[in-house]
N, C-alpha and C positions, 0 to 999 in steps of 0.2 A: 198698133198704138204704143204698146209697151216697148217694141223695138225702136220706134222713133224717139221715145223718151230716153231710152238707154243711149242711143246714138248721140242725141243732143247733149246729154249729161257728160258723155265721154269726150265730145268735142270741147265742151265748156271747160272740163277739167284739164284737157290738153292745152287749150289756149291760156288758161290761168297759170298752168305750169310754165309755159313759155314766157309769159309776162314776168313771172317771179324769177325765172332764170336769166332774163335779159340783162339786169344789172351785173350779175356775176359774169356773164359772157362778155359784157363790155369791159369789165375790170380785167378779165383775162386777156382780152385783146389789147388793152392799154398797158398791160404789164410789160416791163422791159424784157427784151430777148437778148441773151448773150450771143455775141458774134465771135466765132473762133478766129476769123481773120483779124478783127480788131484786137482781140486778146493777144494773139501772137505778135502783132506789131507793137503793142504796148509792153509786152514782156521784153521785146528786143530794145525798145526805146529806153526802158528803165535801166537795162544793163549798160546801154551807151551813155546815159547821163551819169551813172555811177562812175564809169570809166573817166569821165571828165575831171572828177576830183582825184580819184586814185586809179591810175597813176598820173593822169594828165596834168592837173593843176600842181600836184606835188612836185613833179619833175620840172614844170615850167618855172615855178617859183624857186625851187632848189638850185637851178642852174644860174639864176641871176644874183644870188647872194655870194658872199665870200666863202671860201672853203671851210672856214672854222664854224660856219653856221648852216651848212648844207643839210646835215642830219636833223637839226632842230627844226628847220623849215619844212622838210618833208614830214616830220613827226606831227607838225601842226595839222596838216591836211588829213593824215591818217587818224589821229586822235579825234578830230572834229567829226569825221565820218562815223566813228563808233559812238561818240557822245550824242550826236544829233539823232542817230538811229534809235537809241533807247528813249530819249526825251520825246521824239515824235510818236513812238508807239504808246508811251505812257499818257501823254496829254496833248502834244503838239498838233496832231492831225485833227483832233476834236475841236481845238481852238480855231483852227483855220478853215475847216471844211465841213463841219456839221453845224446844226442849227439849234437855237433855243426856241421855245414857244413864243417868247416875247419878241415882236418885230422890232421894237426900239433897241433892245440889246443886240439882236441879230444884225443890225446895221453896223455894229462895231466889233463884235467878237462872236465866235462860235460857242459851242456848248462846252461843258466841263466834264465830259464823260472820260473816265479813266480807263486805261488798258484796253482801248478799242471796244468798249462795252456795246453790245448790240450788233457787232459785225460778225458775220459768219459766212460760210461758203455760198449761201444763197442770196446775200445782200448785194445791192449795187448803190452807188452814189448817183443821184440824179444828174450830177455834172458829168458823169461818164456812164451812161445807162447801158452800154453794150459790152462792158467788161466787168469781171468780178471786182468787188470793192477792195479785196486784198491787193489786186494789181494797181488800182488807182492810188491806194494808200502808199504803196512802195514807190510808184512813179513820183508822186509828190514829195515823198521822203528824200529822193535824190536831189530835188530842187532845194529843199531845206538844208541839205548837207552842203552843197557847193556855195550857197550864199554866204554863210559866215566864213567859210574857208577862203573866199575871195578877199575878205577884209584883211587877212593876215599879210597880204602884200603891202599894205600901207605902213605897218609897224614892224616889218621884217627886221630881224637882228637885234631887237631891243625890248621885247616883252617877256616877262617871266612866264614859264609854262603854266604854273598854277593860276596866275592871273588870267592868262589866255583862256583856260578852261572855264573859269568862273564867268568871264565876260561873254564867251560864246554861248554858254548855257542860258544865262539870263537874257542875252540879246535875242536868242531864238524865240523864247517865250513871250517877251515883252515888246519886241520890235517886229521880227519876221512874221510870226503867226498873226498878229493883228492886221498887218498890211496885206498879207496874203488873203485874209478874210475880206478886207475892204474891197479888194480888186477882183478876186476870183471866187470867193466863197459866199457871195450874196450880200456883201457889205455895201456901204454908201458910195464908194468910188465907182464900182462897177455899175451900180444902179444909176449913177449920174451920167453914164455913157463913156467913162474913161476906158480906152482900148489898150489892152496889153496882152498880146497873144501868148507870149511865152516867158515874160519876166523882165521887161524893161524897167518897170517901176519896182515890182516885187523883189526882183533879184539884184539888178545892176545898179540902179540909182540907190537903192537901199544899202547895198554893200559898199558902194563907192563913197557915199556920204558918211557912213559909219567909219570907214577907213580914214577919211579926211579928219574927222573929229578925233579919232584915236591918234593920228600922227601929230596933231596939234597939242593934245593933252600930254602925250608922252615926251614931246620935244624931239629934236633931231638926234640921229645916231652920233656917237662919239667920233669926231673927225669929219663930220659932214661938211663939205665945202673945202676941206683942206687935205684930208687923207685920200688915198686911192680906195674907192669903194666899188671897183669894177666887178662885173660878174666873173665867177671863177670857171664856169663851164657852159658856154652857150649851146653846145651840142645837146645837153640835157634840156635846155629851154626849147630848142627846135623840136625835139621829140615830144616834149610836153605840149607845145602849141599844136603840133600835128594831131595828137590824140584829142585835144580840145576841139579841133576843127571837125574831126570825124564824129566825135561824141555829140557835137552840137546838132547833128541831124536828128538824134533822139530828142534833144532838148526842144527844138523848134517844130520839126515835123511831127514829133510825138505829141505835141500840145494840141494837135487836131483831135486827139484821143480816139482816133479811128484810122483805119487803112483806107483812105479815100482821096478824092481830088484835092481837098484842102491841104492834106499832108504833103501831097506832091508839089503844090504851090509853095508851101513853106520850105520845102527842100531846095527847090531851084533858087528861091529868093535868098536862102542862106548861103548857097554856093556863090552866087553872083555878087552879093554885097561884101562877102569876105574877101574875095579876090580883088574887088575894086578898092576896098579900104587898104589892103596890103600894098597895092601899087601906089595909091595916093600918098600914104605915109612914106613909102620908099622914095618916090620922086620929090616930095617936099623936103625930105632930109637930104637928098642928093643935091638939090638946088642950094640949100643953106650951108651944108658942111662939105659939099663937093664929093662925098662918098656915101653910097648906099650901104647900110649895115644889116647884118642878119638880125640883130636885136630889133632894128627898126621895122623890118618887113614882117617879122612874127608878131610884134606888138600891133602893127597895123591890121593884121589878120584878126587878132583878138578884138580889136576895136570894131571891125566890121561885123563880127559875130555878135558882139554886144548890141550894136546899133540896130541890126536887123531883127533882133529878138522880139521886141514889141510889135514890129511891123510885119513879121514873116507871114502871118496868116491873113493879112489885110491888104497888102499891096501887090502890084504886078511886078515882073522882073525889071521893068524900066525904073519903077520907083525904088526897088531894092538897089539897083545900080547907083542911083543918085544918093540914096541914104548912105551906102557904103563909101562912096567917094567923099562925101561931107564928113563922115566920121573919121576917115583916115587923116584928113588934113586937120580937122578940129581937135582930135585927140593928140596928134603930134604937137600942136601948138600948146595944148594944156599940159601935157606930160613933160615937155622939154622947156618951154619958155615961160608959161604962166607959173609953174612950180618954182622956177628960179626967181621970178619976179617977186613972189610973195614970201619965199624963203622957207616954206614948210617942207618937211622931209617925208614925202610919200614914197617910201623906199622903192617899191616895184610898180608904182603908178596905178594903184587900185582906184584912186579917184580920177586920175587923168584919163584912164582907159574905160573903167566901168561906170564911174559916175558921169563923166562928160559924154561918153558914148551912149549911155542909157538915156540921158537927157536929149541928145540929138535924135536918137531913134524914136523916143516917145513923142516928141514934138512933131517930127516929120511924118509920123503915122497919121496925124491929123491932117496933113497936107496931101499925102499920096494914097490914102486908103481908097480902095477900088471896090465898089459894090459888086462888080462882076466876079471878084475873087471871093468875097465874103459879104453877105448882105448886111452884116452889122456895120460895114464901112460906109453905108449910105448916110449915116448921121454923124460921121466923124467931124471933129471940130478942133482947130488949133487951140481955141480958148479952153475947151474941156480937157484937152491933153495937158495944157499948162497947169490947169487946176490940179490934175492928178500928180504932176511932177512937184508942184509947190507943196502940196499936203505931205507927200512922201518925204521930201527934202526936210521940211521943218520938223515933222514928227521924229524922223530918224535921227536928225542932228541933236535934238533936245534929249530924247530918250537914251541915245548912246552916250551922250555926255554925262547924264545922271548916273548910269551904270558904271562908267569908267571912273568917275569921281568917288563913288562909293567904294569901289575896289581899291583905288589909290589910297583912300584914307584908312583902309583896314589892313589888307595884306600887302599893299604896294603893287605897282605895275611893272617897274623896271628892276633888272638885276643891278648890282653895284657896277660902277664904272670899270673896276678891275675885272669883274666877271664878264662884262661886255667886251672888254679888250681881249680877254683870253678866248672868248667865243662861247656861244650858247651850247654848242655840241658837248663840250666837256663839262661846263659848269652847270648846265641844266639836266644833262642826260648821261654824263659819264662816258661818253663815246667820242671817237674821232674818226675821220676818214683817213685811211693810210696815205 
């Protein structure tokens, strides 16, 4: 009898212990598990995306300006890389990708944690649950770096370096971070179903519209429409565009945040759309001017990279082909003919390529999204995509204008006409190309 009682008591205790342990076991099972393959791919992708800005974009833009501004143009990309890195670590990442307790606030902005508070070697972000949070922070940092750097193409050869630094720092915090949160960080645009796999709205429409506003507020370069403003070294631009193309695989395929089939789909879509857009721009230019140019084909390639960015993880290769072809022709018309029609000086076609290409890609994502590629594509809608484009366009235009006008009324935006004539290399940095 005593043995039976002891056995029953022991079984009861064991059963109670198992019940008590079940929640802990469930939590342990649900805890994210780091994946070494995903982590390795994301480390690689991060390096590829950084390469897009330095040296890729720096060389692409530097080759398209006049010789007296080549160092100043490259300096912009390099300095922005450094500035954004520090701001992202201090507060930018938190604003874009962490959350507040209040759901209302969280729909519009992230938290205000300074200096990556709470992040350590054991933390992960739920948006990237199989890689260390350190890696996710740095990957997203490279996106935050290239976006303001793209804007520089619109005002190339005519903004003071000090004004540029102030504008880019403020723009990152008050424009880029909120929009990144709205679309990717749990904000209202992503919740509404706006699809943006790798940055059509967050990066390209955002940068392109800001560039257009900057070009209008600064006014045209001295001699625009009368003087020879031809690129000084298209070989640099060719190398830069090639580095952008290679780096873009980290940009798009890396946005799967895993080494998986979705990353593979994004990779082939990126290659197909880019080639299609480059050929489309080249043939459109060939028909109109009777000669295909190197500047045209590399600009077309960048247009394809831009347009496929929001769609890369949602469409199949056929959709990517069509998106690329549309972007090649559409961006050629915008950069060459629409700009001339309205008379604004978008120096290196930041709006014509990134703004228009981003809009084309974002809208066509709603048309060609394929649920077989990504199940989120089953609810894709042209109306929803237009909503995302419109919100991004309006907010970016207004906020960018406010920041620029504040800087213009305080330290000023442009060098003097004499300094501009002499060149920004020597007047802003005290250096010249031999």
